[in-house]
N, CA, C and O atoms as a GROMACS GRO file, in nm:
protein
  644
    1MET      N    1   8.495   7.333  12.419
    1MET     CA    2   8.468   7.264  12.443
    1MET      C    3   8.406   7.290  12.589
    1MET      O    4   8.290   7.266  12.621
    2ALA      N    5   8.524   7.355  12.686
    2ALA     CA    6   8.502   7.354  12.785
    2ALA      C    7   8.363   7.465  12.862
    2ALA      O    8   8.306   7.434  12.966
    3LYS      N    9   8.326   7.610  12.772
    3LYS     CA   10   8.241   7.664  12.708
    3LYS      C   11   8.117   7.567  12.679
    3LYS      O   12   8.020   7.583  12.753
    4ALA      N   13   8.110   7.486  12.600
    4ALA     CA   14   7.989   7.417  12.577
    4ALA      C   15   7.946   7.372  12.716
    4ALA      O   16   7.844   7.403  12.776
    5ILE      N   17   8.023   7.310  12.746
    5ILE     CA   18   7.966   7.187  12.859
    5ILE      C   19   7.955   7.321  12.989
    5ILE      O   20   7.861   7.336  13.067
    6LEU      N   21   8.041   7.381  12.984
    6LEU     CA   22   7.933   7.547  13.079
    6LEU      C   23   7.810   7.525  13.045
    6LEU      O   24   7.729   7.451  13.101
    7LEU      N   25   7.793   7.598  12.942
    7LEU     CA   26   7.665   7.597  12.888
    7LEU      C   27   7.566   7.546  12.941
    7LEU      O   28   7.479   7.602  13.007
    8LEU      N   29   7.579   7.391  12.903
    8LEU     CA   30   7.474   7.348  12.880
    8LEU      C   31   7.501   7.296  13.044
    8LEU      O   32   7.391   7.258  13.084
    9SER      N   33   7.564   7.286  13.112
    9SER     CA   34   7.498   7.269  13.238
    9SER      C   35   7.467   7.355  13.304
    9SER      O   36   7.437   7.329  13.421
   10ALA      N   37   7.458   7.571  13.228
   10ALA     CA   38   7.356   7.620  13.311
   10ALA      C   39   7.207   7.617  13.252
   10ALA      O   40   7.113   7.659  13.319
   11LEU      N   41   7.191   7.566  13.125
   11LEU     CA   42   7.083   7.562  13.123
   11LEU      C   43   7.011   7.424  13.184
   11LEU      O   44   6.890   7.408  13.202
   12CYS      N   45   7.098   7.345  13.204
   12CYS     CA   46   7.008   7.200  13.322
   12CYS      C   47   6.975   7.283  13.436
   12CYS      O   48   6.857   7.291  13.471
   13ILE      N   49   7.057   7.341  13.491
   13ILE     CA   50   7.016   7.431  13.635
   13ILE      C   51   6.902   7.488  13.630
   13ILE      O   52   6.812   7.479  13.714
   14VAL      N   53   6.902   7.568  13.498
   14VAL     CA   54   6.771   7.695  13.489
   14VAL      C   55   6.671   7.567  13.496
   14VAL      O   56   6.594   7.576  13.592
   15ALA      N   57   6.652   7.443  13.411
   15ALA     CA   58   6.578   7.405  13.383
   15ALA      C   59   6.524   7.341  13.507
   15ALA      O   60   6.406   7.328  13.538
   16LEU      N   61   6.626   7.304  13.571
   16LEU     CA   62   6.594   7.206  13.719
   16LEU      C   63   6.506   7.302  13.785
   16LEU      O   64   6.388   7.273  13.803
   17ALA      N   65   6.565   7.444  13.832
   17ALA     CA   66   6.494   7.553  13.848
   17ALA      C   67   6.338   7.599  13.867
   17ALA      O   68   6.268   7.618  13.967
   18ASN      N   69   6.315   7.608  13.736
   18ASN     CA   70   6.202   7.603  13.678
   18ASN      C   71   6.117   7.472  13.706
   18ASN      O   72   6.038   7.505  13.795
   19PHE      N   73   6.096   7.340  13.674
   19PHE     CA   74   6.081   7.248  13.730
   19PHE      C   75   6.048   7.247  13.876
   19PHE      O   76   5.937   7.238  13.929
   20ALA      N   77   6.208   7.262  13.946
   20ALA     CA   78   6.133   7.326  14.116
   20ALA      C   79   6.017   7.428  14.148
   20ALA      O   80   5.975   7.440  14.263
   21HIS      N   81   5.980   7.483  14.069
   21HIS     CA   82   5.910   7.626  14.061
   21HIS      C   83   5.737   7.600  14.052
   21HIS      O   84   5.635   7.667  14.060
   22CYS      N   85   5.775   7.460  14.030
   22CYS     CA   86   5.614   7.422  13.951
   22CYS      C   87   5.575   7.396  14.148
   22CYS      O   88   5.647   7.363  14.242
   23HIS      N   89   5.454   7.425  14.141
   23HIS     CA   90   5.357   7.401  14.263
   23HIS      C   91   5.208   7.393  14.287
   23HIS      O   92   5.120   7.453  14.224
   24SER      N   93   5.196   7.331  14.362
   24SER     CA   94   5.045   7.242  14.338
   24SER      C   95   4.946   7.373  14.317
   24SER      O   96   4.967   7.488  14.357
   25GLU      N   97   4.826   7.321  14.238
   25GLU     CA   98   4.719   7.436  14.171
   25GLU      C   99   4.656   7.508  14.311
   25GLU      O  100   4.545   7.468  14.345
   26VAL      N  101   4.712   7.595  14.381
   26VAL     CA  102   4.606   7.644  14.477
   26VAL      C  103   4.646   7.793  14.483
   26VAL      O  104   4.753   7.853  14.488
   27PHE      N  105   4.500   7.831  14.481
   27PHE     CA  106   4.561   8.035  14.481
   27PHE      C  107   4.527   8.076  14.612
   27PHE      O  108   4.469   8.021  14.706
   28ASP      N  109   4.569   8.168  14.596
   28ASP     CA  110   4.451   8.242  14.728
   28ASP      C  111   4.401   8.356  14.649
   28ASP      O  112   4.442   8.364  14.533
   29VAL      N  113   4.305   8.458  14.699
   29VAL     CA  114   4.235   8.537  14.580
   29VAL      C  115   4.194   8.651  14.744
   29VAL      O  116   4.115   8.619  14.832
   30GLU      N  117   4.258   8.753  14.741
   30GLU     CA  118   4.249   8.892  14.810
   30GLU      C  119   4.157   8.978  14.724
   30GLU      O  120   4.142   8.967  14.602
   31GLY      N  121   4.102   9.061  14.800
   31GLY     CA  122   4.001   9.168  14.830
   31GLY      C  123   4.004   9.231  14.930
   31GLY      O  124   4.079   9.205  15.025
   32LYS      N  125   3.904   9.345  14.924
   32LYS     CA  126   3.828   9.407  14.973
   32LYS      C  127   3.708   9.488  14.985
   32LYS      O  128   3.686   9.576  14.902
   33VAL      N  129   3.615   9.461  15.102
   33VAL     CA  130   3.491   9.544  15.078
   33VAL      C  131   3.478   9.641  15.119
   33VAL      O  132   3.545   9.660  15.221
   34TYR      N  133   3.400   9.747  15.077
   34TYR     CA  134   3.421   9.875  15.143
   34TYR      C  135   3.221   9.944  15.158
   34TYR      O  136   3.122   9.920  15.089
   35CYS      N  137   3.236  10.008  15.249
   35CYS     CA  138   3.072  10.121  15.263
   35CYS      C  139   3.085  10.235  15.122
   35CYS      O  140   3.175  10.318  15.111
   36ASP      N  141   2.988  10.217  15.037
   36ASP     CA  142   3.039  10.349  14.944
   36ASP      C  143   2.913  10.453  15.018
   36ASP      O  144   2.795  10.465  14.985
   37THR      N  145   3.015  10.540  15.162
   37THR     CA  146   2.896  10.649  15.223
   37THR      C  147   2.847  10.759  15.075
   37THR      O  148   2.731  10.800  15.070
   38CYS      N  149   2.953  10.798  14.957
   38CYS     CA  150   2.860  10.905  14.930
   38CYS      C  151   2.778  10.856  14.803
   38CYS      O  152   2.748  10.942  14.720
   39ARG      N  153   2.742  10.733  14.782
   39ARG     CA  154   2.711  10.678  14.664
   39ARG      C  155   2.739  10.708  14.522
   39ARG      O  156   2.668  10.769  14.441
   40VAL      N  157   2.838  10.664  14.508
   40VAL     CA  158   2.952  10.738  14.372
   40VAL      C  159   2.968  10.643  14.327
   40VAL      O  160   2.986  10.661  14.207
   41GLN      N  161   2.978  10.480  14.367
   41GLN     CA  162   3.023  10.338  14.306
   41GLN      C  163   3.153  10.363  14.286
   41GLN      O  164   3.183  10.320  14.174
   42PHE      N  165   3.270  10.425  14.355
   42PHE     CA  166   3.421  10.441  14.376
   42PHE      C  167   3.449  10.447  14.537
   42PHE      O  168   3.359  10.477  14.616
   43GLU      N  169   3.553  10.423  14.570
   43GLU     CA  170   3.632  10.458  14.696
   43GLU      C  171   3.676  10.596  14.678
   43GLU      O  172   3.745  10.656  14.595
   44THR      N  173   3.592  10.636  14.819
   44THR     CA  174   3.671  10.812  14.821
   44THR      C  175   3.732  10.788  15.004
   44THR      O  176   3.753  10.682  15.062
   45LYS      N  177   3.742  10.897  15.045
   45LYS     CA  178   3.862  10.934  15.169
   45LYS      C  179   3.715  10.934  15.322
   45LYS      O  180   3.742  10.940  15.442
   46LEU      N  181   3.562  10.924  15.258
   46LEU     CA  182   3.468  10.940  15.307
   46LEU      C  183   3.418  10.742  15.333
   46LEU      O  184   3.334  10.710  15.417
   47SER      N  185   3.478  10.656  15.256
   47SER     CA  186   3.470  10.521  15.247
   47SER      C  187   3.476  10.458  15.330
   47SER      O  188   3.598  10.458  15.348
   48GLU      N  189   3.399  10.340  15.475
   48GLU     CA  190   3.468  10.321  15.551
   48GLU      C  191   3.451  10.096  15.533
   48GLU      O  192   3.352  10.028  15.505
   49ASN      N  193   3.556  10.064  15.557
   49ASN     CA  194   3.595   9.899  15.528
   49ASN      C  195   3.471   9.855  15.647
   49ASN      O  196   3.441   9.906  15.755
   50LEU      N  197   3.429   9.763  15.591
   50LEU     CA  198   3.321   9.686  15.638
   50LEU      C  199   3.382   9.545  15.678
   50LEU      O  200   3.416   9.459  15.596
   51ASP      N  201   3.392   9.532  15.824
   51ASP     CA  202   3.406   9.422  15.850
   51ASP      C  203   3.284   9.332  15.927
   51ASP      O  204   3.195   9.362  16.007
   52GLY      N  205   3.340   9.172  15.843
   52GLY     CA  206   3.188   9.098  15.858
   52GLY      C  207   3.122   9.090  15.740
   52GLY      O  208   3.015   9.029  15.749
   53ALA      N  209   3.157   9.141  15.605
   53ALA     CA  210   3.082   9.082  15.488
   53ALA      C  211   3.139   9.014  15.476
   53ALA      O  212   3.258   8.988  15.490
   54THR      N  213   2.970   8.930  15.420
   54THR     CA  214   3.016   8.823  15.329
   54THR      C  215   3.057   8.767  15.178
   54THR      O  216   2.980   8.788  15.084
   55VAL      N  217   3.174   8.700  15.162
   55VAL     CA  218   3.197   8.726  15.025
   55VAL      C  219   3.205   8.575  14.977
   55VAL      O  220   3.245   8.486  15.051
   56LYS      N  221   3.151   8.550  14.811
   56LYS     CA  222   3.119   8.415  14.765
   56LYS      C  223   3.202   8.381  14.632
   56LYS      O  224   3.158   8.424  14.526
   57LEU      N  225   3.325   8.303  14.633
   57LEU     CA  226   3.429   8.336  14.492
   57LEU      C  227   3.308   8.198  14.523
   57LEU      O  228   3.255   8.129  14.610
   58GLN      N  229   3.319   8.229  14.344
   58GLN     CA  230   3.232   8.098  14.265
   58GLN      C  231   3.319   8.072  14.129
   58GLN      O  232   3.332   8.163  14.048
   59CYS      N  233   3.369   7.959  14.111
   59CYS     CA  234   3.407   7.955  13.989
   59CYS      C  235   3.300   7.842  13.867
   59CYS      O  236   3.259   7.736  13.915
   60ARG      N  237   3.278   7.862  13.774
   60ARG     CA  238   3.195   7.809  13.664
   60ARG      C  239   3.243   7.777  13.507
   60ARG      O  240   3.279   7.864  13.428
   61ASN      N  241   3.237   7.629  13.478
   61ASN     CA  242   3.262   7.599  13.326
   61ASN      C  243   3.213   7.727  13.265
   61ASN      O  244   3.110   7.787  13.296
   62ILE      N  245   3.299   7.760  13.173
   62ILE     CA  246   3.293   7.811  12.986
   62ILE      C  247   3.164   7.777  12.958
   62ILE      O  248   3.061   7.845  12.960
   63SER      N  249   3.188   7.631  12.924
   63SER     CA  250   3.133   7.605  12.779
   63SER      C  251   2.966   7.565  12.885
   63SER      O  252   2.865   7.613  12.836
   64THR      N  253   2.953   7.506  12.980
   64THR     CA  254   2.799   7.478  13.034
   64THR      C  255   2.773   7.497  13.189
   64THR      O  256   2.703   7.436  13.269
   65GLU      N  257   2.856   7.604  13.199
   65GLU     CA  258   2.771   7.616  13.353
   65GLU      C  259   2.798   7.610  13.452
   65GLU      O  260   2.805   7.706  13.528
   66ALA      N  261   2.820   7.500  13.479
   66ALA     CA  262   2.804   7.378  13.590
   66ALA      C  263   2.920   7.491  13.673
   66ALA      O  264   3.011   7.549  13.615
   67GLU      N  265   2.891   7.501  13.810
   67GLU     CA  266   2.960   7.544  13.911
   67GLU      C  267   3.101   7.426  13.948
   67GLU      O  268   3.067   7.307  13.950
   68THR      N  269   3.220   7.448  13.970
   68THR     CA  270   3.319   7.332  13.933
   68THR      C  271   3.374   7.362  14.101
   68THR      O  272   3.406   7.262  14.166
   69PHE      N  273   3.384   7.527  14.182
   69PHE     CA  274   3.460   7.562  14.259
   69PHE      C  275   3.406   7.663  14.345
   69PHE      O  276   3.432   7.776  14.302
   70SER      N  277   3.325   7.663  14.477
   70SER     CA  278   3.348   7.751  14.528
   70SER      C  279   3.363   7.722  14.688
   70SER      O  280   3.387   7.615  14.743
   71VAL      N  281   3.339   7.865  14.751
   71VAL     CA  282   3.394   7.862  14.882
   71VAL      C  283   3.376   8.067  14.926
   71VAL      O  284   3.431   8.171  14.891
   72GLU      N  285   3.254   8.020  15.030
   72GLU     CA  286   3.285   8.143  15.139
   72GLU      C  287   3.352   8.234  15.222
   72GLU      O  288   3.455   8.169  15.240
   73GLY      N  289   3.370   8.360  15.297
   73GLY     CA  290   3.445   8.436  15.323
   73GLY      C  291   3.380   8.510  15.413
   73GLY      O  292   3.258   8.510  15.424
   74VAL      N  293   3.475   8.592  15.499
   74VAL     CA  294   3.402   8.712  15.593
   74VAL      C  295   3.513   8.816  15.596
   74VAL      O  296   3.602   8.792  15.677
   75THR      N  297   3.524   8.915  15.529
   75THR     CA  298   3.594   9.050  15.586
   75THR      C  299   3.650   9.047  15.699
   75THR      O  300   3.608   8.983  15.795
   76ASP      N  301   3.785   9.139  15.697
   76ASP     CA  302   3.821   9.174  15.846
   76ASP      C  303   3.792   9.270  15.895
   76ASP      O  304   3.684   9.302  15.843
   77LYS      N  305   3.833   9.381  16.003
   77LYS     CA  306   3.862   9.486  16.046
   77LYS      C  307   3.870   9.603  15.956
   77LYS      O  308   3.825   9.714  15.985
   78ASP      N  309   3.945   9.564  15.815
   78ASP     CA  310   3.973   9.600  15.732
   78ASP      C  311   3.966   9.623  15.626
   78ASP      O  312   4.029   9.683  15.539
   79GLY      N  313   3.831   9.534  15.644
   79GLY     CA  314   3.766   9.525  15.481
   79GLY      C  315   3.781   9.400  15.393
   79GLY      O  316   3.720   9.339  15.305
   80LYS      N  317   3.906   9.393  15.468
   80LYS     CA  318   4.025   9.265  15.342
   80LYS      C  319   3.928   9.098  15.357
   80LYS      O  320   3.877   9.050  15.458
   81TYR      N  321   3.930   9.046  15.229
   81TYR     CA  322   3.942   8.883  15.287
   81TYR      C  323   4.041   8.768  15.211
   81TYR      O  324   4.092   8.795  15.102
   82LYS      N  325   4.056   8.674  15.259
   82LYS     CA  326   4.175   8.604  15.176
   82LYS      C  327   4.085   8.470  15.161
   82LYS      O  328   4.080   8.398  15.260
   83LEU      N  329   4.014   8.431  15.045
   83LEU     CA  330   3.986   8.264  14.984
   83LEU      C  331   4.114   8.196  14.889
   83LEU      O  332   4.198   8.233  14.806
   84THR      N  333   4.074   8.085  14.953
   84THR     CA  334   4.199   7.969  14.930
   84THR      C  335   4.123   7.932  14.757
   84THR      O  336   4.022   8.001  14.740
   85VAL      N  337   4.148   7.862  14.664
   85VAL     CA  338   4.117   7.790  14.534
   85VAL      C  339   4.212   7.745  14.533
   85VAL      O  340   4.326   7.787  14.549
   86ASN      N  341   4.126   7.558  14.492
   86ASN     CA  342   4.254   7.512  14.531
   86ASN      C  343   4.187   7.427  14.379
   86ASN      O  344   4.068   7.428  14.348
   87GLY      N  345   4.316   7.345  14.285
   87GLY     CA  346   4.261   7.356  14.116
   87GLY      C  347   4.278   7.426  14.046
   87GLY      O  348   4.256   7.546  14.066
   88ASP      N  349   4.324   7.378  13.939
   88ASP     CA  350   4.342   7.487  13.826
   88ASP      C  351   4.248   7.527  13.723
   88ASP      O  352   4.252   7.465  13.617
   89HIS      N  353   4.150   7.634  13.740
   89HIS     CA  354   4.065   7.632  13.650
   89HIS      C  355   3.981   7.746  13.569
   89HIS      O  356   3.885   7.822  13.580
   90GLU      N  357   4.123   7.690  13.446
   90GLU     CA  358   4.144   7.771  13.328
   90GLU      C  359   4.047   7.765  13.235
   90GLU      O  360   4.044   7.845  13.142
   91ASN      N  361   3.917   7.626  13.259
   91ASN     CA  362   3.815   7.649  13.148
   91ASN      C  363   3.671   7.728  13.243
   91ASN      O  364   3.550   7.709  13.240
   92ASP      N  365   3.720   7.777  13.286
   92ASP     CA  366   3.624   7.820  13.386
   92ASP      C  367   3.625   7.981  13.417
   92ASP      O  368   3.738   8.029  13.435
   93ILE      N  369   3.528   8.061  13.426
   93ILE     CA  370   3.449   8.192  13.493
   93ILE      C  371   3.485   8.172  13.612
   93ILE      O  372   3.431   8.078  13.671
   94CYS      N  373   3.560   8.231  13.665
   94CYS     CA  374   3.599   8.290  13.857
   94CYS      C  375   3.520   8.404  13.893
   94CYS      O  376   3.539   8.511  13.835
   95GLU      N  377   3.432   8.392  13.982
   95GLU     CA  378   3.407   8.569  13.989
   95GLU      C  379   3.390   8.603  14.189
   95GLU      O  380   3.377   8.523  14.281
   96VAL      N  381   3.392   8.652  14.188
   96VAL     CA  382   3.392   8.683  14.382
   96VAL      C  383   3.271   8.795  14.368
   96VAL      O  384   3.273   8.884  14.283
   97THR      N  385   3.159   8.772  14.471
   97THR     CA  386   3.018   8.853  14.439
   97THR      C  387   3.049   8.886  14.647
   97THR      O  388   3.121   8.842  14.737
   98VAL      N  389   2.946   8.984  14.626
   98VAL     CA  390   2.933   9.047  14.744
   98VAL      C  391   2.824   8.985  14.828
   98VAL      O  392   2.720   9.014  14.769
   99VAL      N  393   2.794   8.916  14.935
   99VAL     CA  394   2.679   8.823  14.941
   99VAL      C  395   2.618   8.867  15.037
   99VAL      O  396   2.501   8.830  15.030
  100LYS      N  397   2.640   8.938  15.138
  100LYS     CA  398   2.559   9.002  15.300
  100LYS      C  399   2.684   9.091  15.363
  100LYS      O  400   2.799   9.070  15.401
  101SER      N  401   2.571   9.232  15.349
  101SER     CA  402   2.660   9.324  15.437
  101SER      C  403   2.655   9.265  15.565
  101SER      O  404   2.596   9.160  15.589
  102PRO      N  405   2.732   9.351  15.668
  102PRO     CA  406   2.700   9.299  15.820
  102PRO      C  407   2.609   9.444  15.848
  102PRO      O  408   2.502   9.428  15.909
  103ARG      N  409   2.639   9.555  15.815
  103ARG     CA  410   2.561   9.647  15.833
  103ARG      C  411   2.438   9.696  15.793
  103ARG      O  412   2.441   9.720  15.673
  104GLU      N  413   2.324   9.724  15.847
  104GLU     CA  414   2.180   9.767  15.829
  104GLU      C  415   2.195   9.858  15.735
  104GLU      O  416   2.143   9.822  15.629
  105ASP      N  417   2.264  10.000  15.732
  105ASP     CA  418   2.279  10.090  15.726
  105ASP      C  419   2.356  10.139  15.575
  105ASP      O  420   2.348  10.240  15.504
  106CYS      N  421   2.429  10.016  15.571
  106CYS     CA  422   2.500   9.983  15.453
  106CYS      C  423   2.467   9.855  15.381
  106CYS      O  424   2.529   9.749  15.384
  107LYS      N  425   2.348   9.890  15.310
  107LYS     CA  426   2.350   9.702  15.239
  107LYS      C  427   2.299   9.729  15.080
  107LYS      O  428   2.278   9.633  15.006
  108GLU      N  429   2.286   9.819  15.051
  108GLU     CA  430   2.263   9.828  14.880
  108GLU      C  431   2.349   9.790  14.808
  108GLU      O  432   2.439   9.864  14.769
  109SER      N  433   2.336   9.661  14.774
  109SER     CA  434   2.441   9.650  14.606
  109SER      C  435   2.382   9.712  14.488
  109SER      O  436   2.266   9.752  14.476
  110VAL      N  437   2.503   9.717  14.381
  110VAL     CA  438   2.428   9.763  14.274
  110VAL      C  439   2.480   9.653  14.141
  110VAL      O  440   2.589   9.602  14.113
  111SER      N  441   2.361   9.647  14.087
  111SER     CA  442   2.379   9.500  13.998
  111SER      C  443   2.515   9.563  13.864
  111SER      O  444   2.529   9.667  13.800
  112GLY      N  445   2.574   9.463  13.873
  112GLY     CA  446   2.690   9.510  13.764
  112GLY      C  447   2.856   9.575  13.822
  112GLY      O  448   2.964   9.594  13.766
  113TYR      N  449   2.792   9.599  13.995
  113TYR     CA  450   2.972   9.647  14.053
  113TYR      C  451   2.932   9.509  14.156
  113TYR      O  452   3.028   9.491  14.231
  114GLU      N  453   2.862   9.444  14.172
  114GLU     CA  454   2.855   9.341  14.282
  114GLU      C  455   3.022   9.185  14.275
  114GLU      O  456   3.061   9.098  14.353
  115LYS      N  457   3.061   9.231  14.144
  115LYS     CA  458   3.104   9.080  14.158
  115LYS      C  459   3.266   9.152  14.070
  115LYS      O  460   3.296   9.265  14.030
  116ALA      N  461   3.329   9.031  14.071
  116ALA     CA  462   3.536   9.120  14.018
  116ALA      C  463   3.544   8.984  14.005
  116ALA      O  464   3.501   8.890  14.072
  117ARG      N  465   3.625   8.998  13.882
  117ARG     CA  466   3.588   8.837  13.770
  117ARG      C  467   3.789   8.849  13.801
  117ARG      O  468   3.861   8.947  13.784
  118ILE      N  469   3.834   8.688  13.858
  118ILE     CA  470   3.931   8.695  13.863
  118ILE      C  471   4.016   8.555  13.784
  118ILE      O  472   3.959   8.449  13.761
  119GLU      N  473   4.135   8.578  13.757
  119GLU     CA  474   4.204   8.386  13.646
  119GLU      C  475   4.272   8.331  13.812
  119GLU      O  476   4.341   8.372  13.906
  120CYS      N  477   4.192   8.205  13.762
  120CYS     CA  478   4.235   8.122  13.854
  120CYS      C  479   4.348   7.937  13.811
  120CYS      O  480   4.334   7.820  13.845
  121SER      N  481   4.457   8.018  13.717
  121SER     CA  482   4.494   7.973  13.633
  121SER      C  483   4.619   7.959  13.638
  121SER      O  484   4.660   8.074  13.654
  122ASP      N  485   4.755   7.853  13.633
  122ASP     CA  486   4.854   7.930  13.591
  122ASP      C  487   4.901   7.942  13.454
  122ASP      O  488   5.011   7.988  13.424
  123ASN      N  489   4.820   7.902  13.377
  123ASN     CA  490   4.808   7.964  13.243
  123ASN      C  491   4.753   8.060  13.199
  123ASN      O  492   4.680   8.045  13.101
  124VAL      N  493   4.769   8.170  13.248
  124VAL     CA  494   4.767   8.291  13.186
  124VAL      C  495   4.867   8.409  13.225
  124VAL      O  496   4.840   8.529  13.214
  125GLY      N  497   4.986   8.358  13.271
  125GLY     CA  498   5.045   8.423  13.254
  125GLY      C  499   5.112   8.519  13.416
  125GLY      O  500   5.208   8.595  13.428
  126ILE      N  501   5.056   8.492  13.472
  126ILE     CA  502   5.062   8.510  13.610
  126ILE      C  503   5.162   8.416  13.713
  126ILE      O  504   5.158   8.306  13.767
  127HIS      N  505   5.232   8.505  13.705
  127HIS     CA  506   5.347   8.359  13.772
  127HIS      C  507   5.367   8.419  13.929
  127HIS      O  508   5.470   8.469  13.973
  128ASN      N  509   5.212   8.395  14.015
  128ASN     CA  510   5.215   8.456  14.128
  128ASN      C  511   5.105   8.367  14.167
  128ASN      O  512   5.021   8.328  14.086
  129ALA      N  513   5.106   8.333  14.303
  129ALA     CA  514   4.942   8.190  14.388
  129ALA      C  515   4.899   8.291  14.429
  129ALA      O  516   4.822   8.260  14.520
  130VAL      N  517   4.902   8.407  14.416
  130VAL     CA  518   4.770   8.523  14.470
  130VAL      C  519   4.718   8.612  14.346
  130VAL      O  520   4.790   8.684  14.278
  131ARG      N  521   4.558   8.590  14.326
  131ARG     CA  522   4.578   8.650  14.281
  131ARG      C  523   4.442   8.792  14.307
  131ARG      O  524   4.340   8.729  14.339
  132TYR      N  525   4.411   8.927  14.305
  132TYR     CA  526   4.393   9.055  14.374
  132TYR      C  527   4.279   9.078  14.321
  132TYR      O  528   4.294   9.111  14.203
  133ALA      N  529   4.155   9.074  14.359
  133ALA     CA  530   3.984   9.115  14.299
  133ALA      C  531   4.004   9.256  14.320
  133ALA      O  532   4.062   9.304  14.417
  134ASN      N  533   3.952   9.320  14.221
  134ASN     CA  534   3.940   9.451  14.250
  134ASN      C  535   3.802   9.483  14.366
  134ASN      O  536   3.710   9.404  14.389
  135PRO      N  537   3.819   9.610  14.423
  135PRO     CA  538   3.747   9.602  14.546
  135PRO      C  539   3.535   9.615  14.490
  135PRO      O  540   3.466   9.668  14.403
  136LEU      N  541   3.519   9.527  14.608
  136LEU     CA  542   3.390   9.527  14.554
  136LEU      C  543   3.285   9.678  14.716
  136LEU      O  544   3.337   9.727  14.816
  137PHE      N  545   3.159   9.693  14.670
  137PHE     CA  546   3.095   9.798  14.789
  137PHE      C  547   2.985   9.764  14.804
  137PHE      O  548   2.932   9.698  14.715
  138PHE      N  549   2.912   9.799  14.926
  138PHE     CA  550   2.759   9.757  14.955
  138PHE      C  551   2.753   9.969  14.962
  138PHE      O  552   2.853  10.035  14.988
  139MET      N  553   2.607  10.035  14.929
  139MET     CA  554   2.614  10.130  14.924
  139MET      C  555   2.509  10.175  15.080
  139MET      O  556   2.420  10.113  15.138
  140LYS      N  557   2.554  10.272  15.100
  140LYS     CA  558   2.430  10.344  15.238
  140LYS      C  559   2.303  10.404  15.119
  140LYS      O  560   2.322  10.428  15.000
  141ALA      N  561   2.180  10.418  15.193
  141ALA     CA  562   2.052  10.487  15.105
  141ALA      C  563   2.082  10.587  15.136
  141ALA      O  564   1.972  10.640  15.128
  142GLU      N  565   2.160  10.681  15.176
  142GLU     CA  566   2.197  10.819  15.134
  142GLU      C  567   2.296  10.873  15.176
  142GLU      O  568   2.344  10.845  15.286
  143SER      N  569   2.345  10.958  15.098
  143SER     CA  570   2.503  10.997  15.111
  143SER      C  571   2.498  11.092  15.265
  143SER      O  572   2.393  11.131  15.315
  144VAL      N  573   2.636  11.119  15.324
  144VAL     CA  574   2.688  11.186  15.424
  144VAL      C  575   2.748  11.288  15.400
  144VAL      O  576   2.810  11.319  15.299
  145GLN      N  577   2.728  11.347  15.500
  145GLN     CA  578   2.777  11.513  15.489
  145GLN      C  579   2.936  11.473  15.473
  145GLN      O  580   2.998  11.389  15.539
  146GLY      N  581   2.997  11.581  15.338
  146GLY     CA  582   3.132  11.616  15.300
  146GLY      C  583   3.120  11.531  15.222
  146GLY      O  584   3.241  11.513  15.217
  147CYS      N  585   3.078  11.450  15.145
  147CYS     CA  586   3.091  11.380  15.034
  147CYS      C  587   3.156  11.493  14.920
  147CYS      O  588   3.258  11.484  14.851
  148LYS      N  589   3.053  11.603  14.928
  148LYS     CA  590   3.070  11.722  14.810
  148LYS      C  591   3.210  11.749  14.814
  148LYS      O  592   3.282  11.736  14.715
  149GLU      N  593   3.248  11.784  14.921
  149GLU     CA  594   3.355  11.842  14.900
  149GLU      C  595   3.516  11.764  14.905
  149GLU      O  596   3.633  11.802  14.894
  150ALA      N  597   3.432  11.613  14.932
  150ALA     CA  598   3.524  11.526  14.921
  150ALA      C  599   3.576  11.498  14.747
  150ALA      O  600   3.684  11.482  14.690
  151LEU      N  601   3.449  11.505  14.709
  151LEU     CA  602   3.431  11.467  14.568
  151LEU      C  603   3.473  11.656  14.469
  151LEU      O  604   3.426  11.678  14.357
  152ASP      N  605   3.532  11.726  14.518
  152ASP     CA  606   3.594  11.826  14.500
  152ASP      C  607   3.673  11.806  14.507
  152ASP      O  608   3.707  11.808  14.389
  153GLU      N  609   3.752  11.784  14.559
  153GLU     CA  610   3.886  11.775  14.595
  153GLU      C  611   3.965  11.674  14.509
  153GLU      O  612   4.080  11.632  14.520
  154LEU      N  613   3.877  11.652  14.430
  154LEU     CA  614   3.851  11.469  14.333
  154LEU      C  615   3.900  11.572  14.181
  154LEU      O  616   3.978  11.550  14.088
  155GLY      N  617   3.815  11.682  14.212
  155GLY     CA  618   3.812  11.732  14.059
  155GLY      C  619   3.691  11.664  14.001
  155GLY      O  620   3.672  11.656  13.879
  156LEU      N  621   3.591  11.602  14.113
  156LEU     CA  622   3.451  11.547  14.025
  156LEU      C  623   3.349  11.637  14.030
  156LEU      O  624   3.238  11.617  13.982
  157PHE      N  625   3.385  11.739  14.091
  157PHE     CA  626   3.213  11.842  14.090
  157PHE      C  627   3.203  11.899  13.983
  157PHE      O  628   3.312  11.921  13.930
  158PRO      N  629   3.100  11.939  13.916
  158PRO     CA  630   2.977  11.912  14.013
  158PRO      C  631   2.862  11.791  13.962
  158PRO      O  632   2.842  11.740  13.852
  159LEU      N  633   2.788  11.767  14.119
  159LEU     CA  634   2.765  11.667  14.146
  159LEU      C  635   2.685  11.704  14.222
  159LEU      O  636   2.717  11.773  14.318
  160GLU      N  637   2.497  11.647  14.186
  160GLU     CA  638   2.415  11.715  14.328
  160GLU      C  639   2.450  11.611  14.424
  160GLU      O  640   2.505  11.502  14.418
  161PHE      N  641   2.390  11.696  14.527
  161PHE     CA  642   2.383  11.599  14.629
  161PHE      C  643   2.291  11.648  14.733
  161PHE      O  644   2.269  11.580  14.833
   0.00000   0.00000   0.00000
């Protein structure tokens, strides 16, 4: 009998701890924006973090495509941003988009790579209020010197530059 009471007490404590773990539906979305100096559409050792790049997080209803949430932010000196999302967006598609580059020499975006999709819901199996977006980028108009060698080190040659 004592074992049953002990087991029941433990189950109640676990249930209370789980209930106490619930939080208001607020998520932080973190990510990075860089300048693709080699025009290869991925980060290399020659890529440069973009300080002052504008990003926008937008959530749209899956069925109606009506905007349900939107917030903008700017990257810091390390090219990183942090955006706060209020509410649960289980029935929405949420994406972070690069909006504006702070540099005239690195402002070309690439269609299909200008967005990063993220989940902003507690009901997706993620037990953390922080969501991490894939890195986003702008490209220089021409590759910088050293790209061939940088890609060679990665075993990604032959590419023409």
